[in-house]
C-alpha positions as CSV (number, residue, x, y, z in Angstrom):
1,M,0.0,0.0,0.0
2,Q,2.8,2.4,1.0
3,G,4.7,1.6,-2.3
4,R,1.7,2.4,-4.4
5,K,1.2,5.7,-2.6
6,N,4.9,6.6,-3.2
7,K,4.5,5.7,-6.8
8,F,1.4,7.8,-7.1
9,W,3.1,10.9,-5.6
10,A,6.2,10.4,-7.8
11,S,3.9,10.3,-10.9
12,A,2.0,13.4,-9.7
13,M,5.2,15.3,-9.1
14,S,6.5,14.4,-12.5
15,L,3.3,15.7,-14.1
16,V,3.5,18.9,-12.2
17,V,7.1,19.5,-13.2
18,L,6.3,18.7,-16.8
19,A,3.3,21.1,-16.7
20,L,5.4,23.8,-15.2
21,A,8.2,23.3,-17.7
22,T,5.9,23.5,-20.7
23,G,3.7,26.3,-19.3
24,C,1.9,28.8,-21.6
25,A,3.7,31.8,-23.0
26,V,1.7,34.9,-22.1
27,G,1.7,37.9,-24.3
28,P,0.6,38.4,-28.0
29,N,1.9,36.1,-30.7
30,Y,3.5,37.9,-33.6
31,R,1.4,38.8,-36.6
32,R,2.7,40.9,-39.5
33,P,0.8,44.2,-39.6
34,V,-1.5,44.6,-42.6
35,V,-0.1,47.4,-44.9
36,E,-2.0,48.4,-48.0
37,V,0.2,47.6,-51.0
38,P,-0.7,48.5,-54.7
39,N,-1.2,45.7,-57.2
40,S,1.5,47.2,-59.5
41,F,3.7,50.2,-59.8
42,G,1.8,51.4,-62.9
43,I,5.0,51.6,-65.0
44,L,5.7,48.9,-67.6
45,A,9.2,47.5,-68.0
46,E,11.1,47.9,-71.3
47,Q,11.5,44.9,-73.5
48,D,15.2,44.6,-72.9
49,A,14.9,45.1,-69.1
50,L,17.1,42.9,-66.9
51,P,15.6,40.8,-64.1
52,S,16.0,42.3,-60.7
53,D,17.5,39.1,-59.1
54,L,20.9,39.5,-60.7
55,G,24.2,39.9,-58.9
56,W,25.3,43.5,-58.7
57,W,28.3,42.7,-61.0
58,E,25.8,42.0,-63.8
59,I,24.5,45.6,-63.5
60,V,28.1,47.0,-63.9
61,R,29.5,44.4,-66.2
62,D,30.4,47.0,-68.9
63,D,33.2,48.3,-66.6
64,P,35.5,45.7,-65.0
65,V,37.3,48.4,-63.1
66,L,34.1,49.4,-61.3
67,K,33.4,45.8,-60.5
68,D,36.9,45.5,-58.8
69,L,36.3,48.7,-56.9
70,V,33.0,47.4,-55.5
71,V,34.7,44.1,-54.4
72,E,37.4,46.0,-52.7
73,A,34.9,48.1,-50.8
74,I,33.0,45.0,-49.7
75,N,36.3,43.6,-48.3
76,K,37.6,46.7,-46.7
77,N,34.8,49.2,-45.9
78,Q,34.7,50.0,-42.2
79,D,31.0,50.6,-42.0
80,L,30.3,47.2,-43.4
81,R,32.8,45.6,-40.9
82,I,31.0,47.3,-38.0
83,A,27.7,45.9,-39.3
84,I,29.2,42.4,-39.5
85,K,30.5,42.6,-35.9
86,R,27.1,43.8,-34.7
87,M,25.5,40.8,-36.4
88,E,28.0,38.5,-34.8
89,E,27.3,40.1,-31.4
90,A,23.6,39.6,-31.8
91,R,24.1,36.0,-33.0
92,A,26.1,35.2,-29.9
93,L,23.5,36.7,-27.6
94,A,20.7,34.8,-29.5
95,G,22.6,31.5,-28.8
96,I,22.2,31.8,-25.0
97,N,19.5,29.4,-23.9
98,H,18.2,30.1,-20.4
99,L,15.6,27.3,-20.6
100,W,18.2,24.8,-19.4
101,P,19.4,24.5,-15.8
102,S,22.6,26.2,-14.9
103,I,25.2,23.9,-13.2
104,D,28.2,25.2,-11.4
105,A,31.2,23.4,-9.7
106,G,32.7,24.9,-6.5
107,A,35.2,24.3,-3.8
108,S,36.0,26.1,-0.6
109,A,38.5,25.9,2.3
110,R,38.0,27.6,5.6
111,R,39.8,27.8,8.9
112,Q,38.1,29.4,11.9
113,R,37.9,29.6,15.7
114,G,34.6,29.6,17.4
115,L,32.1,28.0,19.7
116,V,31.0,24.5,18.8
117,A,28.0,22.7,20.2
118,G,29.1,20.2,22.9
119,A,32.7,21.6,23.2
120,G,31.9,23.7,26.3
121,P,32.6,27.4,26.8
122,K,35.9,27.2,25.0
123,T,36.4,28.1,21.4
124,V,37.7,25.5,19.0
125,L,40.1,26.0,16.1
126,G,39.0,23.9,13.1
127,N,39.1,23.5,9.3
128,N,36.4,23.0,6.8
129,F,36.9,21.8,3.2
130,S,34.1,21.2,0.7
131,A,33.6,20.5,-3.0
132,D,30.2,20.3,-4.7
133,L,28.1,20.7,-7.7
134,S,25.2,23.2,-7.5
135,A,22.3,23.6,-10.0
136,S,19.5,26.1,-10.4
137,W,16.6,26.0,-12.8
138,E,13.9,28.6,-13.3
139,L,10.8,26.9,-14.6
140,D,9.4,29.0,-17.5
141,L,5.9,29.1,-16.1
142,W,4.6,32.0,-18.2
143,G,7.0,31.9,-21.1
144,R,9.2,34.8,-19.9
145,I,12.4,33.0,-20.9
146,R,10.9,31.8,-24.2
147,R,9.8,35.3,-25.1
148,S,13.2,36.7,-24.2
149,R,14.8,34.1,-26.5
150,E,12.3,35.0,-29.3
151,S,13.3,38.6,-28.9
152,D,17.0,37.8,-29.0
153,Q,16.6,35.7,-32.2
154,A,14.6,38.5,-33.8
155,Q,17.3,41.0,-32.9
156,Y,19.9,38.7,-34.5
157,L,17.9,38.5,-37.7
158,A,17.4,42.3,-37.7
159,S,21.2,42.8,-37.4
160,E,21.7,40.4,-40.3
161,Y,19.2,42.3,-42.5
162,G,20.9,45.5,-41.3
163,R,24.2,44.2,-42.5
164,R,22.6,43.4,-45.8
165,A,21.2,46.9,-46.0
166,V,24.6,48.4,-45.3
167,L,26.0,46.2,-48.1
168,L,23.5,47.3,-50.6
169,S,24.0,51.0,-49.6
170,L,27.7,50.6,-49.9
171,I,27.4,49.1,-53.4
172,G,25.1,52.0,-54.4
173,D,27.5,54.6,-52.9
174,V,30.6,53.1,-54.7
175,V,28.8,52.8,-58.1
176,G,27.1,56.2,-57.8
177,G,30.4,57.8,-56.7
178,Y,32.3,56.3,-59.5
179,Y,29.8,57.6,-62.1
180,Q,30.0,61.0,-60.5
181,L,33.7,60.9,-60.8
182,Q,33.4,60.0,-64.5
183,A,31.0,62.9,-64.9
184,L,33.5,65.3,-63.3
185,D,36.2,63.9,-65.6
186,M,33.9,64.6,-68.6
187,Q,33.2,68.1,-67.3
188,L,36.9,68.8,-66.7
189,E,37.8,67.6,-70.2
190,T,35.0,69.9,-71.5
191,A,36.4,72.9,-69.6
192,R,39.9,72.3,-70.9
193,R,38.7,71.9,-74.5
194,T,36.6,75.1,-74.1
195,V,39.7,77.0,-73.0
196,E,41.5,75.9,-76.1
197,V,38.6,76.8,-78.4
198,R,38.3,80.3,-76.8
199,R,42.0,80.9,-77.0
200,K,41.9,80.3,-80.7
201,S,39.0,82.7,-80.9
202,L,41.0,85.3,-79.1
203,V,43.8,84.9,-81.6
204,L,41.3,85.4,-84.4
205,V,39.9,88.5,-82.8
206,D,43.4,89.9,-82.2
207,R,44.2,89.4,-85.8
208,R,41.0,91.1,-87.0
209,M,41.8,94.1,-84.7
210,I,45.3,94.4,-86.0
211,G,43.9,94.2,-89.5
212,G,41.6,97.1,-88.7
213,V,38.4,95.0,-89.0
214,G,37.8,94.4,-85.2
215,D,37.8,96.7,-82.2
216,K,39.1,96.7,-78.6
217,L,35.7,95.8,-77.2
218,E,35.7,92.4,-79.1
219,T,39.2,91.7,-77.9
220,S,38.2,92.4,-74.2
221,Q,35.1,90.2,-74.6
222,S,37.1,87.4,-76.0
223,A,39.8,87.7,-73.3
224,S,37.2,87.6,-70.5
225,S,35.6,84.5,-72.0
226,V,39.0,82.8,-72.0
227,A,39.6,83.8,-68.4
228,L,36.2,82.6,-67.3
229,A,36.7,79.2,-68.9
230,E,40.2,78.9,-67.4
231,A,38.7,79.6,-63.9
232,T,36.4,76.5,-64.2
233,V,39.4,74.2,-64.8
234,P,40.8,74.3,-61.3
235,Q,37.3,74.1,-59.9
236,F,36.7,70.8,-61.6
237,E,40.2,69.6,-60.7
238,Q,39.4,70.2,-57.1
239,A,36.0,68.5,-57.4
240,V,37.7,65.4,-59.0
241,H,40.2,65.3,-56.2
242,E,37.5,65.5,-53.5
243,Q,35.4,62.8,-55.3
244,E,38.4,60.5,-55.5
245,N,38.9,60.8,-51.7
246,R,35.2,60.1,-51.1
247,L,35.6,56.9,-53.0
248,N,38.9,56.1,-51.1
249,L,37.0,56.4,-47.9
250,L,34.4,53.9,-49.1
251,L,37.2,51.6,-50.3
252,G,39.0,51.8,-47.0
253,R,42.0,53.4,-48.7
254,I,44.3,56.3,-47.9
255,P,43.8,59.4,-50.2
256,G,45.1,58.8,-53.7
257,P,44.0,58.5,-57.4
258,I,41.2,56.2,-58.4
259,E,41.4,53.9,-61.4
260,R,39.1,54.6,-64.3
261,G,37.6,52.2,-66.8
262,G,35.5,53.1,-69.8
263,S,34.1,56.6,-70.3
264,L,30.7,57.6,-69.2
265,Q,29.5,58.0,-72.8
266,A,30.5,54.4,-73.6
267,I,28.2,52.8,-71.0
268,P,24.9,51.7,-72.7
269,P,21.8,52.6,-70.7
270,K,20.0,49.7,-69.0
271,S,16.6,49.1,-67.4
272,I,15.5,46.6,-64.7
273,A,12.1,44.9,-64.7
274,P,10.1,45.6,-61.5
275,D,8.4,42.8,-59.6
276,L,5.1,42.9,-57.8
277,P,5.1,45.6,-55.0
278,S,4.3,42.9,-52.4
279,T,7.7,41.2,-53.1
280,L,9.4,44.2,-51.5
281,L,8.2,43.0,-48.1
282,E,10.2,39.8,-48.6
283,R,13.3,41.1,-50.4
284,R,14.3,44.5,-49.2
285,P,16.6,44.2,-46.3
286,D,15.5,47.4,-44.6
287,V,11.9,46.2,-44.6
288,K,12.9,42.8,-43.2
289,R,15.0,44.4,-40.6
290,S,12.2,46.7,-39.5
291,E,9.9,43.7,-39.3
292,E,12.3,41.7,-37.1
293,L,12.6,44.7,-34.8
294,L,8.8,44.7,-34.6
295,R,8.9,41.0,-33.8
296,A,11.4,41.6,-31.0
297,A,9.3,44.4,-29.6
298,N,6.3,42.1,-29.7
299,A,8.2,39.4,-27.7
300,Q,9.2,42.0,-25.1
301,V,5.5,42.6,-24.5
302,G,5.3,38.9,-23.5
303,V,8.3,39.3,-21.2
304,A,6.8,42.3,-19.5
305,T,3.5,40.5,-19.1
306,A,5.2,37.4,-17.6
307,N,6.9,39.6,-15.0
308,L,3.5,40.3,-13.5
309,F,3.2,36.6,-12.5
310,P,5.1,34.5,-9.9
311,S,8.3,32.8,-10.8
312,L,9.5,29.4,-9.5
313,R,13.1,28.4,-9.2
314,L,14.5,25.0,-8.2
315,T,17.9,24.6,-6.6
316,G,20.1,21.7,-5.5
317,S,23.6,20.8,-4.6
318,L,25.6,17.6,-4.2
319,G,29.2,17.4,-2.8
320,Y,31.6,16.4,0.0
321,Q,32.8,18.0,3.2
322,S,35.7,17.1,5.5
323,M,37.7,18.6,8.3
324,E,41.0,17.8,6.6
325,L,41.9,18.4,2.9
326,S,43.5,15.0,2.6
327,D,40.2,13.4,3.7
328,L,38.1,15.2,1.1
329,T,38.2,12.4,-1.4
330,S,38.4,9.5,1.1
331,G,36.9,10.1,4.5
332,S,34.7,13.0,3.7
333,Q,31.0,13.2,4.3
334,K,28.4,13.5,1.6
335,A,26.4,16.7,1.6
336,W,23.4,17.6,-0.5
337,S,20.5,19.9,-0.6
338,V,17.3,20.3,-2.6
339,G,14.9,23.2,-2.5
340,G,12.7,25.5,-4.4
341,G,11.5,29.0,-4.1
342,L,8.4,30.8,-5.3
343,L,8.7,34.6,-5.8
344,A,5.5,36.6,-6.5
345,P,5.4,40.4,-6.9
346,V,3.1,41.8,-4.3
347,F,3.8,45.5,-4.2
348,R,6.1,47.4,-6.5
349,G,4.4,50.8,-6.6
350,G,3.0,50.0,-10.1
351,E,6.5,49.5,-11.5
352,L,5.8,46.3,-13.4
353,R,2.6,47.5,-14.9
354,R,4.2,50.7,-16.0
355,Q,7.0,48.8,-17.6
356,R,4.5,46.7,-19.5
357,Q,2.8,49.9,-20.7
358,A,6.2,51.3,-21.8
359,T,6.9,48.0,-23.7
360,I,3.6,48.2,-25.5
361,A,4.4,51.8,-26.4
362,R,7.7,50.6,-27.9
363,W,5.8,48.0,-29.8
364,E,3.6,50.7,-31.2
365,Q,6.6,52.7,-32.2
366,A,8.1,49.6,-34.0
367,K,4.9,49.0,-35.8
368,A,4.7,52.6,-37.1
369,S,8.4,52.4,-38.1
370,Y,7.7,49.2,-40.0
371,E,4.7,50.7,-41.8
372,K,6.8,53.8,-42.7
373,T,9.6,51.6,-44.0
374,V,7.2,49.8,-46.3
375,L,5.8,53.0,-47.6
376,T,9.3,54.4,-48.1
377,A,10.3,51.2,-50.1
378,L,7.2,51.6,-52.3
379,G,8.0,55.2,-52.9
380,D,11.7,54.6,-53.6
381,T,10.8,51.9,-56.2
382,S,8.2,54.0,-57.9
383,N,10.5,57.0,-58.1
384,A,13.4,54.9,-59.4
385,L,11.2,53.3,-62.1
386,K,10.0,56.7,-63.3
387,G,13.6,58.0,-63.0
388,V,15.0,55.5,-65.4
389,T,12.5,56.6,-68.2
390,T,12.9,60.2,-67.3
391,A,16.7,60.1,-67.3
392,K,16.8,58.5,-70.8
393,G,14.6,61.3,-72.1
394,I,16.7,64.0,-70.6
395,V,19.9,62.5,-72.0
396,K,18.4,62.3,-75.5
397,A,17.2,65.9,-75.3
398,Q,20.5,67.1,-73.9
399,M,22.5,65.3,-76.7
400,S,20.3,67.0,-79.3
401,A,20.8,70.4,-77.7
402,V,24.6,69.9,-77.7
403,D,24.6,68.9,-81.4
404,S,22.4,71.9,-82.2
405,L,24.6,74.3,-80.2
406,K,27.8,73.0,-81.8
407,E,26.3,73.8,-85.2
408,A,25.2,77.2,-83.9
409,E,28.7,78.0,-82.7
410,R,30.1,76.9,-86.1
411,I,27.7,79.1,-88.0
412,A,28.2,82.1,-85.6
413,T,32.0,81.9,-86.1
414,M,31.6,81.8,-89.9
415,R,29.2,84.7,-89.8
416,Y,31.7,86.7,-87.6
417,E,34.6,85.9,-89.8
418,G,32.6,87.0,-92.8
419,G,31.7,90.2,-91.1
420,V,28.0,89.4,-91.2
421,S,27.4,89.3,-87.4
422,P,29.1,90.8,-84.3
423,Y,31.4,88.8,-82.1
424,L,28.7,88.8,-79.4
425,E,26.9,86.0,-81.2
426,V,30.0,83.8,-81.1
427,L,30.3,84.5,-77.3
428,D,26.7,83.6,-76.7
429,A,26.9,80.4,-78.8
430,Q,30.1,79.4,-76.9
431,R,28.5,80.0,-73.5
432,Q,25.4,78.0,-74.3
433,L,27.4,75.1,-75.7
434,F,29.7,75.0,-72.7
435,S,26.7,75.0,-70.3
436,A,24.9,72.3,-72.4
437,E,28.0,70.0,-72.4
438,L,28.4,70.3,-68.7
439,S,24.7,69.5,-68.3
440,L,25.1,66.5,-70.6
441,A,27.7,65.0,-68.3
442,E,25.4,65.3,-65.3
443,A,22.5,63.8,-67.3
444,L,24.7,60.8,-68.4
445,C,25.7,60.3,-64.8
446,E,22.1,60.5,-63.5
447,Q,21.0,58.0,-66.2
448,Q,23.5,55.4,-64.8
449,K,22.7,56.3,-61.2
450,T,19.0,55.7,-61.8
451,V,19.7,52.1,-62.9
452,I,21.6,51.2,-59.7
453,R,19.1,53.1,-57.7
454,L,16.3,51.0,-59.1
455,Y,18.3,47.8,-58.5
456,L,18.7,48.7,-54.9
457,A,15.1,49.8,-54.5
458,L,14.0,46.4,-55.6
459,G,16.3,44.7,-53.1
460,G,18.2,43.3,-56.1
461,G,20.3,40.2,-55.9
462,W,18.5,38.7,-52.9
463,S,19.3,35.1,-54.0
464,Q,22.8,35.8,-55.4
465,P,26.1,35.7,-53.6
466,E,27.5,39.0,-52.3
467,R,30.7,38.7,-54.5
468,P,31.1,37.5,-58.0
469,T,32.1,33.8,-58.3
470,E,34.5,32.2,-60.7
471,N,31.7,30.7,-62.8
472,P,28.6,32.8,-62.1
473,P,25.2,31.3,-63.1
474,L,23.7,32.5,-66.4
475,P,20.9,35.1,-65.9
476,Q,17.5,33.6,-66.4
477,P,15.4,35.2,-69.2
């Protein structure tokens, strides 16, 4: 009868421990907020548009030098290295599992004098040596530990998506900065060529004045136009120098020259086919990062809720004690203890409830941040799609303007040499051509930037490696 009773209590205690260990997790389970997303971006892709899931090196394949610069930036950029270490830190914290008991080994030695029961009024000098294993285990009654672990894992994923976002931003900065450098090169070359053209015009005007055909006013006007063109040359040289150093910072280099590949005019314009707007929620790293931060905030609400309920901790120890160190492993006495403690919040002045309210407010902030990130992603993509078409139109118009102004300058020079028109027409034609050529360089730069901008807005290359491989897969049609 006694054996059956002991067996009953053992089974009951086992069930209690199992129920306590697998208790419910209080707090809300995560659900992605519903954000209204359009069915399409309303802009059709061009027939020769590239798929968005390409490696970034496919977007810049026309310039091998640029590809090498991006690889160098990925390997050496300090901001990316910081993001990687943040990810590693979050991964290490997410790997901590507090659901398991914690077990510690300890040893102690003590020598003391004091009163001992049965030894009379005299103090006794003695030793005490001990070695034991101690364990403690907090039963996750309300899911506080599980919610904390869920939050840590979400923080780790958020840091990984953050690293990916930094990577894409770095690629965009290097590619955009390189195109800007090429545009400045083009403008510098235009300024130098304009100086030479205007110097030749000055020689022509001087000859006409010496021959009695021109006058001093025309010579002064021509000389001033040469000086104004000459003043732009050092300005563009300084801009080129500064842009090179901006790229050096991205590349993790000390200041110095940057290699150039093909000219900006030689790069054919590209276009990238957009996917459905809803895919941005699954592919853009900034959106995924914002969602993981929301998931972490949601789990923290569960942690704050569980703190309102009692917690149960089991403790135990097993070891040996002796009066002499040499007897610790032979003549020592076994010592053990088993216990448990229940701690329930009774009065904290409303602290725990206020903490829960603050956690809910942080969740609301994370939710609004996620919704804003989604809307920003949709806006970025829509703007980038429109920008590709707009930039091509601007380049086409700017090229036409340059061709027309070159012809206008030629005709104005011929009319001046023939004595039909004043030199002011030549100056006006030269000024307009110079301005148009500078604007053409900016338009060509913007045309290339819009392509990489669209690629990044779509979260491009989400299934591709971060660096080009020896034998990259062929792009799918």
